[in-house]
DOSE-246938 format. One record per residue (C-alpha): residue in one letter; z, y negated, x negated; chain. Coordinates in steps of 0.001 Angstrom, whole numbers, plus 524288, in hexadecimal, padded with zeros to 5 digits. Layout:
BEGIN
residuo,Z,Y,X,cadena
A,Z,Y,X,A
...
END
This chain:
BEGIN
residuo,Z,Y,X,cadena
M,D535A,E461A,68D58,A
D,D52E4,E50B7,6978B,A
N,D54C4,E5D60,68FFE,A
K,D5128,E653B,69C1A,A
I,D435A,E5FFA,69BA4,A
T,D4298,E63D5,68D4A,A
E,D46E9,E71A7,690D6,A
Q,D3CFD,E720F,69BC4,A
L,D327E,E6D9A,69287,A
T,D35F8,E77F4,68899,A
D,D3675,E82CB,692FD,A
W,D2948,E7EC6,69882,A
L,D225F,E7DDD,68B44,A
N,D284C,E8B36,686F8,A
T,D2323,E91B0,69321,A
P,D1651,E991F,6905D,A
K,D0A8D,E90EF,694A4,A
E,D0650,E9A88,69EEF,A
K,D13CA,E9A1B,6A554,A
R,D163C,E8B86,6A51D,A
D,D186B,E845A,6B1EF,A
I,D0E82,E78FA,6B0EB,A
P,D1466,E7116,6BC4D,A
T,D21F8,E71CF,6B60C,A
G,D1C9B,E6D88,6A900,A
A,D1517,E627A,6AF4F,A
M,D2118,E5DDA,6B64A,A
L,D28DF,E5DFA,6A982,A
L,D1E28,E55AB,6A341,A
L,D1E3C,E4C4C,6AEF5,A
R,D2CD9,E4A65,6AD17,A
L,D2AD3,E4754,69EE7,A
N,D1EE6,E3DF6,69F2B,A
N,D1D99,E3A1E,6AD92,A
N,D0EC8,E3BCA,6AC61,A
R,D0B28,E3F55,6BA42,A
F,CFCD0,E3EDC,6B735,A
L,CFE22,E49A6,6AD4B,A
Y,D074B,E5154,6B60D,A
A,CFD3E,E5112,6C0DC,A
N,CF287,E55B5,6B775,A
I,CFAF2,E610F,6B2A5,A
M,CFE38,E6544,6C07B,A
R,CEFFA,E63E2,6C4C8,A
R,CEA27,E6B15,6B94F,A
P,CF518,E72EF,6B2B0,A
E,CEC5F,E7BB1,6AA7B,A
K,CE513,E700A,6A478,A
F,CF1A1,E6893,6A1A4,A
A,CFA4B,E73D6,69D71,A
D,CF863,E70DE,68ECD,A
K,CFA72,E622B,6911D,A
L,D06F8,E653C,69872,A
E,D0BFD,E6DAB,68D2F,A
Y,D089B,E635B,682E0,A
E,D0F77,E5889,68A8D,A
L,D1BB5,E6066,68CD2,A
R,D1C74,E646D,67E87,A
K,D1B01,E564E,67AA8,A
H,D26F1,E528F,682F4,A
L,D2E7F,E5E6B,67E80,A
R,D2CB3,E5A76,67018,A
I,D32B3,E4D12,672A5,A
R,D3E0E,E52DA,67A2C,A
L,D40ED,E5D66,66FFB,A
D,D418C,E5273,665DC,A
G,D4BCA,E4C21,66E8D,A
L,D445C,E3FD3,67198,A
T,D422A,E37B6,67DE4,A
R,D36DD,E2EC1,680DA,A
A,D3F00,E2341,67BCB,A
D,D4119,E2ABF,66F1D,A
V,D32B2,E2CC8,66D90,A
V,D3022,E1E0E,66F6D,A
K,D3AD6,E1AE6,6657D,A
L,D34E0,E250F,65BD1,A
E,D2793,E1E24,65D38,A
A,D2D89,E10EE,65A68,A
Q,D3256,E1649,64D98,A
V,D271B,E1F0C,64999,A
I,D1B8D,E15FE,64BB8,A
P,D202C,E0A89,64335,A
S,D23D6,E143B,63833,A
A,D164E,E1AB9,63906,A
K,D0F87,E0DA3,638F2,A
K,D16CA,E0A29,62C64,A
T,D1296,E16E4,6263B,A
L,D0481,E153E,62A0D,A
A,D047F,E0732,624A6,A
S,D065A,E0CBC,616E3,A
P,CFCD3,E186B,615BF,A
P,CFDD7,E211B,6098F,A
A,CF674,E1A49,5FEA2,A
V,CF470,E1E3A,5F066,A
I,CFB15,E15E6,5E632,A
S,CF4DA,E17EC,5D90A,A
T,CFF0C,E1125,5D08A,A
D,D0CDC,E0BC4,5D1FC,A
D,D07FB,DFEDD,5CCED,A
E,D0070,DFC5A,5D982,A
L,D0CF1,DFA52,5E0F3,A
P,D16D2,DF539,5D6F6,A
E,D1F29,DEF20,5E1A4,A
A,D202D,DFB86,5E953,A
K,D2CC1,E0335,5E7F3,A
V,D272C,E0ECA,5EFB8,A
A,D18EB,E132A,5EF2E,A
T,D1277,E13AD,5FC73,A
G,D0772,E1CE6,5F85C,A
R,D041A,E278E,5EEC9,A
R,D0C60,E2668,5E27C,A
A,D0583,E23CF,5D54A,A
D,D0D07,E2F4C,5CFD3,A
H,D09A2,E3811,5DB6E,A
D,D037F,E42AD,5D306,A
S,D0FCD,E4378,5CABD,A
L,D18A3,E45F1,5D65E,A
P,D1D94,E53B1,5DA22,A
P,D14C5,E5ADF,5E3BA,A
E,D1F03,E59C2,5EEA0,A
V,D1F47,E4AF3,5ECB8,A
Q,D108E,E49C2,5EC9A,A
A,D1070,E51CA,5F930,A
L,D17CD,E46E9,5FFF4,A
W,D0C32,E3D9E,5FDE4,A
D,D025A,E47C8,602C0,A
S,D0B05,E4A70,60E90,A
N,D0B59,E3C10,611AB,A
L,CFCA5,E3AF9,61174,A
R,CFC65,E4522,61C9B,A
L,D07EE,E3F1F,623B7,A
Y,D01A0,E31C8,62342,A
K,CF597,E3756,62A48,A
T,CFE4B,E3D70,634AB,A
I,D05D5,E306A,6367F,A
K,CF91B,E28EE,63818,A
N,CF2CA,E32CE,64158,A
V,CFEB4,E33EB,64A0D,A
F,D00DD,E2543,64A22,A
E,CF2B3,E2330,64E61,A
Q,CF496,E2D7E,658F7,A
L,D0047,E265E,65E34,A
K,CF896,E19A0,65EC1,A
T,CEF9C,E2038,668A3,A
M,CFB46,E2422,670BC,A
E,D017B,E16FF,67372,A
K,D0199,E190B,68202,A
A,D0653,E271B,6812E,A
Q,D140A,E2B30,6857F,A
P,D1EE9,E2C6C,67B46,A
C,D1ED3,E3B38,67CD7,A
D,D1015,E3B62,6794B,A
R,D1231,E3333,66D24,A
Y,D1E53,E3A95,6691F,A
E,D17D1,E45DA,66213,A
Y,D0F8C,E3C5D,65A1B,A
L,D1B65,E33C3,6571B,A
K,D230D,E3F6B,65265,A
I,D17DB,E4342,6494C,A
L,D167D,E3585,644B6,A
D,D2519,E3409,6422B,A
D,D25FA,E4085,63AB4,A
A,D19E9,E3DDF,63264,A
D,D1E29,E2FFA,62F93,A
R,D2C1C,E3406,62B85,A
K,D268E,E3EC0,62296,A
Y,D1CD7,E3508,61C96,A
R,D277A,E2B14,61993,A
A,D307F,E357A,613D7,A
N,D25AD,E3AB9,60B3A,A
L,D2215,E2D3A,60697,A
E,D301A,E29F4,60363,A
R,D31A5,E3653,5FB14,A
Y,D243C,E34DA,5F4BB,A
D,D2600,E268D,5F110,A
H,D33B6,E27E7,5EB90,A
Y,D320F,E34D5,5E453,A
V,D354D,E3354,5D5C3,A
I,D2E8F,E3C4D,5CC77,A
G,D3892,E4582,5C649,A
S,D4202,E44C8,5D15D,A
E,D4520,E4FFA,5DA9C,A
P,D3962,E54C7,5E2A4,A
V,D3859,E50D2,5F0CF,A
S,D408B,E5919,5FA1D,A
T,D3C42,E6615,5FF82,A
K,D3C0B,E5F75,60CAF,A
V,D30CB,E56DA,60868,A
A,D28FA,E6252,603C6,A
T,D2BE1,E6922,61096,A
D,D278B,E5CCD,61856,A
N,D1ABA,E5C93,61134,A
T,D187F,E6AF7,6131E,A
T,D1B65,E68ED,62182,A
N,D1140,E5E15,62226,A
D,D0729,E66D2,61B8C,A
N,D0A35,E71BE,6251F,A
A,D093F,E6849,630A0,A
Q,CFBDC,E63D6,62C04,A
R,CF717,E7198,62ABF,A
K,CFBDB,E74A8,6386F,A
I,CF4B9,E68B7,63DAF,A
N,CE80E,E6C59,636AD,A
A,CE8CE,E7A55,63BFE,A
A,CEBA6,E759F,649CA,A
R,CE008,E6C46,64964,A
K,CD722,E7752,64596,A
T,CDC87,E803B,65000,A
L,CDB48,E7533,659DF,A
T,CCCF6,E7364,656B0,A
K,CCA9D,E8212,657F5,A
Y,CD0EB,E830A,6655A,A
K,CCA99,E76F2,66A65,A
K,CBD91,E7D96,66890,A
I,CC27E,E89FE,66EA7,A
L,CC7E4,E82E7,67AB7,A
A,CBB52,E7B82,67C3E,A
K,CB39E,E8877,67D7A,A
A,CBDEB,E902A,6852C,A
S,CBCF4,E9241,693AE,A
I,CC68E,E89FD,69BC5,A
G,CD296,E91AC,69EF8,A
S,CCF67,E9D08,695E0,A
E,CD94A,EA305,68CAD,A
R,CD13E,E9DE9,68146,A
A,CD28E,E8FF6,68675,A
T,CE0F5,E9157,688DE,A
T,CE36B,E964F,67B3B,A
A,CDB40,E8B7E,67557,A
R,CE2CF,E8142,67CFB,A
Q,CEFE7,E86BE,67878,A
K,CEB3E,E86B0,66A64,A
I,CE683,E787C,66B6B,A
I,CF37E,E73DC,67109,A
A,CFADE,E7B28,66629,A
C,CF256,E7476,65BF3,A
I,CF4BC,E6705,66187,A
D,D0368,E699B,66119,A
T,D02A1,E6E5B,6532A,A
I,CFAC7,E626B,64EB9,A
R,D0400,E58E2,6552F,A
E,D10A4,E5FC0,6510F,A
N,D0C2A,E5F5F,642DD,A
G,D08B5,E510E,6428A,A
G,CFA6A,E51B7,64625,A
V,CF34D,E49CD,65064,A
V,CEA02,E4EC9,65AAF,A
G,CDFAC,E43EE,65AC7,A
A,CD8AF,E3DB9,66657,A
A,CCC22,E455E,663BC,A
V,CD2C8,E528C,66476,A
T,CDAE7,E4E00,6704E,A
A,CCE28,E4A82,6771E,A
D,CC7F0,E5792,673CE,A
L,CD3D2,E5ED1,67908,A
K,CD3A3,E571D,685A8,A
K,CC5B1,E5B41,687E9,A
L,CCA8E,E696E,6867F,A
G,CD521,E66E8,6904C,A
I,CE098,E656B,68720,A
V,CE750,E5816,688EB,A
I,CF0F4,E5421,67EE3,A
D,CF30B,E4601,6828D,A
D,CF72A,E3E87,68EA0,A
N,CE976,E3B14,6934C,A
A,CE795,E476B,69B16,A
END
């Protein structure tokens, strides 16, 4: 991996927006994705594609800061997708009595003694209900991106991998907890608090995104009000994705009408 390009990406993205050299940024992106069509669009209409350029460069920078190459991302996908499929094949299901599955050594759903478990153990189950939804949503999103480049799928693969690992770890602790034994570790409680915080951030970002979509739709093109709204929207999209949320096709289409392109179909 060329560390000089990583440094150039960081320097360009750390430069205030009004001082960024768009041609330099566009050339950096061309070196990374070899998408001459997008390069031509950016050079022809830099103001319209400035946000798209920033989004694409940040996407590549995230991969590089994680120390991965394109081949590494492909390898990650080969590991993550089968694991997520296995998780999705056994959705959380309530088990009313242990007698229903006498042959099972480990319960695969809600324990019959759930209400008798310590709060921090019960929280593992509640956390997994949310994680399962994240896994399913991100998995479905990836299915719509089969022809996308590895760098485009990476952010979703990373979210999927993280959610699936947490889900499996929670399930392992929940299923094997013995009443009367030591409580689950502080780390588990911290993980669940982190999940709750992430969901709150996603919810807040979605509300803010809806607010500024309306503002941008009414703002005059090129006005300070429009610029601020665009910046807020891009920030909301980053927050949603970074915390495990998915920006759906409907929202993507609405944003494209407003001149904010967050996919490769520009």
